N, C-alpha and C positions, 0 to 999 in steps of 0.2 A: 761674492757670497762664499762663506766658509764651506769647506768640504763636509759633506754629510755622509755617514756610512751607508753602504748598500742596504743593510738590514733596516735602518731607519727610513730610508727612501721607500723601500718595499712596503714597510708598515704604513707609511703615509698613503701609498697607493691603495692598499686594502681598506684603510679608513675612509678615504675619499670615495671609493667605489661603493662601500657600504652605506655611506651617507647619501650620495646622490641617487642610489637605487630606490630610496624612499620617496623621491620627488615624483609627483604625478606625471610631469612632462617627460620623464625618462622612459617609461614603459611604452612599448609598441606591441599591440596585440597582433600576432602573426596573421591570423585569419582575417581580421578586420582590414589590416594593411593590404593583404593580397586581394581581397574582395574589391577594395577601392581601386587598386592599381590595374586590375584585370577585369573590371566590371563588364566590359563589352566582349570579353573572350567567350567563345562557345565551349572552351575547354576548362572553364573555371574550376569544376570539381576535381579534375586531374591536377590542376595547379595547387589547389588546397591540400590535396592528399599527398602528392609527391614532389611538389615544388615547381616553380616556373621553368627551371632548367630542363625539365622533362618534355616541355612543350615548345619552348622557343630556343633559338640559337644563342650561343654565348655572345656573339657580336651584337645581336639586337638587345639582349639584356644589359650589355655594357653601355649601349646608347641610352637605355632607359635609366640606368644608374646615374649617368651624367645629369639628366634632368632632375632626378631626385636630390642629388648632391647640391646642385645650384639652388633649388627651391629651399632646401634645408639651411644652406649657408645664408641666404637672404633673410630668412626668418630669425636665425640665430643672431645675425648682425643687428637686426632691429631690436631684439630683446636685450642685447648687450648694450646698445646705445641707451635704452631706457634706464637700465640699472646703473649706467655710467654717470647719470646726472646727480647721484647722491653725493653732494660735496660737503656735507656737515662734518667738520673735523671730529666731532664726538662719536660718529658712527662710521667714520672712514674705514677703519681697519676691519670692522665686522662686515661692512658692505663689500669690501674687497673679497673677503672670504666667501660671501654669498654669491658674488659674481663668478668666482672661480668654480664654485659648486655648480652654478648654472651652466658654465662653459663645458665642464666635463659631463654634465647631465645631457646636454645637447649632443655631445660627441658620442655618448653611448646610445642615445636615441637614433642618431644617424647610422651608427654601426649596425644596429638591429635591422633597420630598413634595408641596408645594403646586403646584409647576411641573408635575410629572408628572400630577397630578390634572387639570390644565387642558390637557394635551395636548403638553407640551414634551418634547424629546428628552433622552436620557441626558446628564447633565452631565459626568461624569468620562470624557472622551473621550481622555485622554492615557495610558491604560493604567497601567502601574506607575509612570510618572513623574508621575502626578497630573493636573493641569489644564493644558490647552492655553491659549494666549493668548486664544483666542476664549471658552473656558469661564471664564477669569478675569474677562473683561469681563461675562459673564452673571452671575457671582457679585457683582460690583460693582453691577450693575443691581438684582439681587434685594435685596442688603443695603441699598442706597440707598433702595429702595422701602419696606423694612421700617422704616427710620429716618425716613421722610418727607422725604428730601432732595429739594430742588427739582431737577427735570429727570430724576429717576430713572425715573419712569413712562415717559417718552419713550425712555429707554435700554432698558427692558424690552421695549417694542414693537419697537425697532430690532433686538433680538437674539432676538426670539420667532419660533419656527417657525410657530406658529398665526397670528400677525399677518402673517408673510410669505405664508402661504397665502391669507389673506383679502385681501391686497393683490394677489395674483396674481403674485408674484415672490418669489424667495429673498432674505431679508434676512441677509446674511452678517456675523456679529459681527466676524470678523477684518478686514473692510473698514473698520471704525470707526477703526482706527488711521491710516487714510489719508484721512479725511474731516474736515469741519468739526465733526463730532460728537465727535471725540477730546478736545478741551478739556473737553467736558461729562463725559466719562468720568473725566478727572482731577479735575474739580470735585467730582463725586459721590464719587469715591474719597477725596478729602481730607476730606469730611464723615465718612466711615467711619473714616478714620485718626484723626480727632479723638476719635471715640467709643472707639476702641481705647485711646488715651492716657488719656482720662478714666476709663474703666473699670478700667484698671490701677491708678490711684490709688485709686478707690473700693474695689476688691477688697482691696487691700493694707491699707487702713484697717480694713475689717471683720475682718481677721485679728487685730487687736490684742486684742479681747475674744472668745475662742473661741466660746462658746455664743451670746451676743448677736450676734456677727458672723455666725454660721451662720444664725440666724433671719432677720437682716436681709438677708443675701445671697440666701437662698432665697426670701423674700417678695418682694423687689424683682425677682428673676428672673421669678417667676410673673406679677407685675403688668405687667412690661414685655413679656414674650414674647407674650402674647395680642394686644395691639394691633399689635405688629410683624407677626405672622402675618396678621392681618386686613387690614392695609394692602397687603401683597403680594397676597393673595387678591383684593382689590378691583381692583387693577391688572390682574391676569390675567383677571378677569371682564370688565373693559372691553375687553381685547384680543379676547375671544371675541365680544363684542357689536359689534365693529368701531368702537369709540369712540376712534379715533385718526386723524390726518390725515397720510398719507404724503407729501403735497406740501410739508409744512413743512420747511425746512432752516434752520439757523442762519446768520444774516448773518455773513460773515467777520469784520467789525469787532467784532461782539458776541462771536463765538467767541474772538477774541483777548483780549477783556476778561475772559473766564472764566479765563484763565491767571494773572490777578492773584491775590494772596493772598486767602483767604476772610475774611469778617468774623469777629468774635469768636465768634459762635454762628450758623453758616450756616443752621441750620434753625429757630432761634428757640425752638420749644417743646420741644426735646429734653430740657431739664432736667425738664420735666413730660411725660415720654414717653407717659403714658397718655392725654394729650389727643387726642381724635379716635379713640381705639381702642374696641373693644368690651369 
């Protein structure tokens, strides 16, 4: 695949996030999710008000995250298999795009579930219009962590309500566009954009042979989604444990270098995305 500029890849990410945010399957209502997950808890009101992390240990929440990740991966795999059966050459390219939108939609859906489990605020703060700029940066941080992009964990901490509370100050996501962190937002966003482009090609190819394509698409989705979810959960666990350094800021010269085009494979192991996953 020919090299694409960082700016174009970042634009692809924003366009994809904006598009999938409109899909009904993407949104997770924080209160409804927590009510379902902790229906039997005598401390439900505290959980709704302040987050599960105020009631339960980080270790127990991490175990619950594993159950949520496995369940979501199975559902996503089934959905991917169903859409992978569209083998009509006339709609092959369009269906590939739809499948990719579904894939990233499920990723954002899973990211919300994991984030709410570890005490983060409602993501969809833009009402009917979808995601605010601050929320878009949160999504980039979450997806970047799921893909193992360098610097994504730091962005998760910078946009985290829980991390901000642990630091004793509010970490405002919208402020990132005015700081030396913003080049890192674009760098992580470009990694995601490359994955959008790669998966569009992969999904289109699997449409060529309907049944085999469906099996391949569903199987790969299950294999990939589990480690993606575990990566994000591990980052949020580190946030709860205070495993971050709020004193670190990017050197302006280094921040400027991040604006340069990314290497051919910014993450390295993404072609074998199961590496490091559970």
